[in-house]
N, C-alpha and C positions, 0 to 999 in steps of 0.2 A: 504494500500500500504506500502511496506517495505522500509522505508526511508534509512535504513542502506545499503540495496542492491543498491539503487539509488546512494548514496554517494560513495560506492565502485566502481560502474560502472563509475562514473564521474572521480574518482581518476585514474582508469585504462586508461580511454580515454585521460585524460589530462596529463598522465604520471607524476603524483605528489603523494606525500604521502597522504594517506587517512586522517591522523590527521589534515591536514590544511583545510579540507573542513568541512562545517557545514551548518546549516539552513540559514545562511546569504550569502552563496556562490552565486556569480553571475558573469556574464561576466565582470562586472566592477572591480572585485577584484581578478580575476584569469588571469594572463597575458597570459597563454597558450590557453585561450578560444578565438580563432579566428574563422572566418567563416568556414574554413575547418574542424576544430576540432568540431565545433558546429554540422555540418552535420554528422560527425562520431559519435557523442554522440547520435543524434536522431536515427540513424540506430541501434546503440547498444541498445538503449531503446526499439525500436520497436521489435527487435529480442528477447530481454530478456523477455519482458512482453507481447509478441504476440499481439501488437496493431499497428495501423497505424495512423499517424498524417496527418492532412491537412496542406497545405502550410501556412495558416493563423495561425495555432497553432504553427508550427515550428518557425515562425518568432517571436513569443512572448516568446518562451521558453528559456529565457536568464538568468534564476536564478533557484536555487534549489526549491524555493517556487512555482514558476509557473510550473516547471516541475512536481512537486508532484500534483498540482492542475489539470493539463492536464491529467496526468496518472490516477488520480482518476475518471475523466470524461470518459476516454476511457476504463477503466477496473474497474468498481465499485465493 
């Protein structure tokens, strides 16, 4: 899975500079990451990677690391 593509998509969704995002990025350290933006990110990820997430997966995808893990499960 292309981590750079995921980070770029996150930057676009959060409307922040790509440079501030990294492997430690999470809902806890990105002030723009609220519940609405979270859903926008999930939709963008699903469209970009042609995957579909279950509600249980969406609920836990609150960090870059977990997003990468869930994407690798959905798109090995």
